[in-house]
N, C-alpha and C positions, 0 to 999 in steps of 0.2 A: 657370771662369777669372774671376778677380775683380780683376786688377790691370792697369794700363797696361803695366807691365813685361812681364807675360806676353803681352799682345797684341803688344807690340813684338817680343818674341822669336819669335813665330810669323809675323811679317811677312816671312819669307824662305822660299821654297819648299824649299830644302835642309834647313832646320830642320824643316819639316813632314815631309819624307820620312824624316829621321833619327828623328823622334819616332814615326812609324808603325812603324818597325822596332823601336824600343825598347819599344813597347807589348807586342810579342810575345815578345821575349827580351832577355837582357842581351848587350851587346857591349862590346869594348874600342874605343878610338878607331881602331886599325888595322883591326879586323874591320869596323867600321862604314864606314870609308873604302872598304874593298874591296867591301862590299855595295852602296854607293852609287856606286861607280865614280868616286870623287873623291880628290884627294891628301889624305893624313892631316893635313897642316898646315891645310888649308882646313876640314876636318871638325872639327878640334880647336877652331878659333875658334868655330864654331857650337855645339859641345858646351858650351863655356864660357858662351855666351849662354843656352842652355837650362838649364844648372845655376844660373846667377845668377837666372833667373826662377822657379826652383823647379819646373820642369816635368819635370826628370829628377833622378835622384840616383845616387850611387855606391853600388852594392850589394855590391861585393866588391873586394878588392885582393890581387894575387898577385905575388910576386917571381919574375921570369923573366929569367935571364941578367943579373942585376944591375940590372934595371930594374923598377920597380913598375908593374905593369899595373893599370889601374882599369877596372872593369866598370860600365857605366851601364845604367839601366833607367828607363822612364817612371814617373812618380809615379801617373798615372791612366790608365785604359784609354780614356777618352773626354774630349772637350772640350766644355764648354758655356759659351757667352759670356754673362756677366752683362750685363743691360741698364742697369745703374746706373753704368757707367764714365764716360759723358759725354764721351768723346773721339772725336768723329765721324771725324776724319782717320785715327786708328789703327784704328777699327772698319772703315772703308772698306778700308784696307790689308789687314787680316786677312781680311775677306770676300773680297777679290780673291785672296789667297793660298790660301784654302781652296777656292775655286771652281777656280782654276788647278790645284791639286794634284789635285782630283777629276777634272778633265779629263785631266790627265797620266796618272793611274792608269787611267782608262777607255781612253785611247789605247794604253797599254802592254798592257792586257788584250786589247783588240781585235787588236793586232798578234800577241800570243801565240796567240790562238784562231783567227786568220785570218778572223774575222767578229765580229759582236757577241758579247760574252761570254754564256755560257749564263745564262738566267733574268734577263736585263737588263730593267729597267723604268725608263723615263724619263717623268716626268710633270711638266708645268707647266700649272697652271690658275689662271685669274683668276676668282674667284667673289665673289658678294655673299652674305654669310651673316648669320644672326641672331647676336647675341652668345652665345646658348646653344650653337648649333652650333659656333661658333668655339671656345668653351671646351671642348666635347667633343673636337674635333679636336686641340686642344693636349694634352688628357689622353691621347688615343690615342698621340700622338707621345712623350709622357712615358713611357707604358707600353713603347713600343718601345725607348726609351733604357734603361729599367730592365732589360728583357730582355737587351739587349746587354751591360749591365754584368755580368749573371749568366753570360754566355757564356765567361768565363775558364775555367770548368771544362771546356768543350768543346775548348779549344785543343789538348790532347794526344790527343784522340780520333783513332783511325785514319782515320775517314771525315770528319774536319772539313774544311770548305771555307772559303776566304778570301773575305770580302765587304767591300765598302765601301758605307757609307750616308752620303749627304750630303743634308741637307735644310735649307731655310730657309722659315720661315713668318713673315709680317709683315703688318701693316696697310697698306693703300693708302689714300690720301686719297679721300674721297667727292667727288662733283661740286661740292657747295657749298664744301668746303674748297679745292678747286682754284680755283674762281671767286674766292673771297675772297683767295687768295694772289696771283692774277693782278691783282686790283684794287689790292692794296697796292703792287705793283711799278709 
């Protein structure tokens, strides 16, 4: 993802939910509204925003009962936020939306399974690493992302399982940076 417009489009939880569905298969506005449990007019507004941002596209059109039905599909299977966008407020909004969506999906899965979903792993660690180890970890995460990109071929497998992977890795200020910032204030 490399534009402020794309970040803004993803700043709404309903658009994130719609996009997740459109990654897996194509939907009409009416089908998508039904899957999301939302009114078609509300979903249509958000579909237009995703289209305008270039995150989804029209993949088919069919005439049905005198009405042209448009079928939408996500342009990409995954989202990666570019670090050169330089719009902190939009980044904060997007990060909040992504984390809220992940929480909502986890809650929905927990309710479905009546316990933590099978094979759940939740990890949060604060570590001090050498630049080399930090670089290796970023490479591992990149490899995982690349493996997920290849998983499209698995989607139609009879034993395919749905998963959600959400991660964030970022630098934390070191003690001297924190002290320097406190001194400036």
